[in-house]
C-alpha positions in Angstrom: 15.4 -29.7 31.5 17.4 -26.7 30.6 20.8 -28.6 30.9 19.4 -31.5 29.0 18.1 -29.3 25.9 21.1 -26.7 25.8 23.0 -27.2 22.3 20.5 -29.7 21.1 19.3 -29.8 17.5 15.5 -29.4 18.5 16.5 -26.2 20.6 18.4 -24.7 17.8 15.7 -25.3 15.4 12.9 -23.6 17.8 15.3 -20.6 18.2 15.9 -20.3 14.6 12.1 -20.3 14.1 11.7 -17.4 16.5 14.5 -15.4 14.6 12.9 -16.1 11.3 9.6 -14.6 12.5 11.3 -11.5 13.7 13.3 -11.2 10.3 16.0 -8.6 9.7 14.5 -6.2 12.3 15.3 -8.6 15.1 18.6 -9.5 16.9 20.1 -12.8 16.9 18.9 -14.9 19.8 21.1 -18.1 19.4 23.9 -18.1 22.0 25.5 -21.2 23.6 23.6 -22.6 26.5 20.4 -20.6 25.7 17.1 -22.6 25.7 13.6 -21.6 24.5 11.3 -22.6 27.3 7.9 -21.3 26.3 5.9 -18.9 24.3 2.5 -17.4 24.2 0.3 -14.2 23.8 -0.2 -11.8 26.4 -2.2 -8.7 26.5 0.2 -5.9 27.3 -1.2 -2.6 28.7 0.0 0.1 26.6 -0.2 3.8 26.6 -3.3 4.2 24.5 -5.0 0.8 24.8 -4.2 -2.9 25.6 -2.7 -4.7 22.8 -1.8 -8.3 22.2 1.9 -9.2 22.2 3.8 -12.4 21.5 6.3 -13.4 24.4 9.2 -15.8 24.3 10.7 -17.0 27.7 14.2 -18.3 27.4 16.3 -19.4 30.4 18.2 -16.0 30.5 15.9 -13.6 28.7 12.3 -12.6 27.9 11.7 -11.6 24.2 8.4 -9.9 23.0 7.1 -8.1 20.1 4.2 -6.9 18.1 2.1 -9.6 16.0 2.0 -9.0 12.3 0.9 -12.4 11.3 0.6 -15.0 14.2 3.1 -17.5 14.1 4.6 -16.1 10.9 5.7 -12.5 11.4 6.5 -10.3 14.2 8.4 -7.0 14.7 9.3 -4.5 17.3 11.4 -6.9 19.1 12.3 -6.4 22.8 14.8 -8.1 24.9 14.8 -8.2 28.7 17.6 -9.8 30.7 15.8 -12.0 33.3 18.5 -11.0 35.9 16.9 -7.5 35.9 13.5 -8.6 36.3 11.1 -8.5 39.2 7.5 -9.6 39.2 4.5 -8.1 41.0 1.0 -9.8 41.0 -1.8 -7.1 40.5 -5.6 -7.2 41.2 -8.1 -7.5 38.5 -9.7 -4.4 36.9 -13.1 -4.0 35.1 -11.2 -4.1 31.9 -8.2 -6.4 32.6 -8.0 -9.7 34.4 -5.2 -12.0 35.4 -2.7 -9.2 35.6 0.9 -8.9 36.8 3.7 -6.4 36.2 7.0 -7.0 34.8 9.6 -4.4 36.5 13.0 -3.6 35.2 15.4 -0.9 35.8 15.0 0.3 32.1 11.0 -0.5 31.6 8.2 -1.6 33.7 4.9 -2.7 32.2 1.6 -4.7 33.0 0.7 -7.7 31.2 -2.6 -9.9 31.5 -3.2 -13.6 30.6 -6.2 -15.2 29.3 -6.7 -17.3 32.6 -5.6 -17.5 36.0 -3.9 -20.7 35.4 -1.8 -19.3 32.6 -0.7 -16.4 34.7 0.5 -18.8 37.4 2.5 -20.8 34.9 4.1 -17.7 33.5 5.0 -16.5 36.7 6.1 -19.8 38.0 8.4 -20.3 35.0 9.7 -16.7 35.1 10.5 -16.8 38.8 12.4 -20.0 38.4 14.6 -18.8 35.6 15.2 -15.5 37.5 16.2 -17.4 40.6 18.4 -19.7 38.7 20.2 -17.0 37.1 20.8 -14.9 40.3 22.2 -18.1 42.1 24.6 -18.8 39.0 25.9 -15.2 38.9 25.8 -14.5 42.8 23.8 -11.2 42.1 21.0 -9.7 44.5 17.7 -9.2 43.0 17.2 -5.9 41.2 15.9 -3.1 43.5 15.7 -0.3 41.0 12.8 -0.3 38.7 11.4 2.2 36.0 7.9 3.5 36.8 5.3 2.2 34.6 3.3 4.6 32.5 -0.1 5.2 33.5 -2.6 4.7 30.6 -3.8 7.9 28.8 -7.4 7.1 29.5 -6.7 6.8 33.3 -7.3 10.6 33.8 -8.7 13.6 31.9 -6.5 16.1 33.9 -3.1 16.7 34.6 -1.9 14.4 37.5 0.5 17.3 38.8 -1.4 20.6 38.8 -5.0 19.0 38.7 -6.2 21.8 36.5 -5.1 21.4 33.2 -8.0 19.3 31.2 -6.8 17.2 28.3 -8.5 17.6 25.0 -7.7 17.0 21.2 -5.4 20.3 21.5 -4.0 19.8 24.9 -1.8 16.8 24.8 -0.9 14.2 27.3 2.6 13.7 28.3 4.1 11.1 30.5 7.0 11.8 33.1 9.7 9.2 32.7 10.6 9.3 36.3 7.0 8.5 37.8 5.0 7.7 34.9 2.2 10.3 35.6 0.1 11.7 32.8 1.0 15.4 32.9 0.6 18.5 30.8 3.1 20.4 28.8 3.5 23.2 31.6 4.2 20.4 34.4 6.7 18.7 32.1 8.9 21.3 30.3 12.1 20.2 32.2 14.4 17.4 30.7 16.8 15.2 32.8 19.4 12.7 31.7 18.8 9.4 33.2 21.5 7.0 31.7 19.7 4.0 33.1 16.8 4.7 31.0 18.3 6.6 27.8 21.4 8.1 26.7 19.4 11.4 25.9 17.6 13.7 28.5 13.9 12.6 28.9 10.9 14.5 29.8 10.1 14.6 33.6 7.6 16.4 35.7 8.5 19.4 37.6 8.2 17.5 41.0 10.5 14.9 39.7 13.0 17.3 38.2 13.6 19.0 41.5 13.8 15.4 43.2 16.3 14.4 40.4 18.4 17.5 40.9 18.7 16.9 44.7 19.6 13.2 44.2 22.2 14.2 41.5 23.6 16.8 44.0 23.8 14.1 46.7 25.4 11.3 44.6 28.0 13.9 43.1 29.1 14.4 46.8 29.2 10.6 47.4 31.3 9.9 44.3 34.1 12.2 45.3 34.7 9.8 48.4 34.2 6.6 46.4 35.8 5.0 43.3 33.6 4.4 40.4 32.0 0.9 39.9 33.6 -1.1 37.3 30.4 -2.1 35.4 27.2 -4.1 35.2 26.9 -7.6 34.9 23.6 -7.3 32.9 24.3 -7.7 29.3 23.6 -4.9 27.1 21.5 -5.0 23.8 21.0 -3.1 20.7 18.5 -0.3 20.3 15.8 -2.7 19.1 15.4 -3.6 22.8 14.0 -0.3 23.6 10.9 1.6 24.1 7.6 0.0 23.0 5.7 2.5 21.0 1.9 2.9 20.1 2.6 3.0 16.1 0.1 2.7 13.6 1.2 -1.0 12.8 -0.1 -2.0 16.2 -3.5 -0.8 15.3 -4.0 -2.9 12.2 -6.5 -5.6 12.2 -4.8 -9.0 13.1 -5.3 -11.4 10.5 -4.2 -14.7 11.8 -4.9 -17.6 9.4 -6.2 -20.8 11.4 -4.1 -23.1 9.4 -0.6 -21.4 9.8 2.0 -23.6 11.3 4.8 -21.9 13.5 7.5 -24.5 13.1 7.8 -25.5 9.6 10.4 -28.2 10.4 7.6 -30.6 12.0 9.1 -30.1 15.4 6.9 -31.0 18.3 6.8 -27.9 20.4 4.1 -27.1 23.0 4.1 -24.0 25.1 4.4 -24.6 28.9 0.8 -23.1 29.6 -1.0 -25.1 26.7 
């Protein structure tokens, strides 16, 4: 199906429609051989609370963003190369059902679908695309993944010292290495993790000591080995970076029932419809 749709007019129209929805804030998505396979709204477990996000599955990337007007306008575009993705099915919680984790080297997060069938469809199509890409490139599945951030409401006390109680004046922070919710005293250190960011990031005291030890060990190993030439995973511009809890995410979603996504009268149905 992918080979059949690649470079066709209908596929070009579908991708152009997605680009138009993201507008100038998004990156160009049309490249030779890229096919839009499906789309849908999933609930993403963010730092402060779960929020709806629009997801688009292409044969080589996964794109998601915040919803301003459904099927009309999206922002905060994020692009994830599928070669870097690993999936993990998660058990239901009281608040969220049909959950799974999308793990990458730069960012890992939890999403949930509206039904068990929808989750199976998403995971099935994602795994098929990932398998095809790895076979095509000869790469092995990714083994290094960023830790998902534990939601703020998961704990009222620092997860490292277990003494500091969070309040309006005592802020919660997140260690970028382990994802734990920690207090300021337990996360005063910064460490450069190029895989995640070009700038030093906040880490907890325990992870800081571990990272220093790993850095020393890697430095000794590098003296005996030539540096790798580069990564096969494509790089993307900063708009692919962190997903934040900005005020625009908390606006009431007004989704007119009569809005149409594709104005070119293209017949397009998501794979989980």
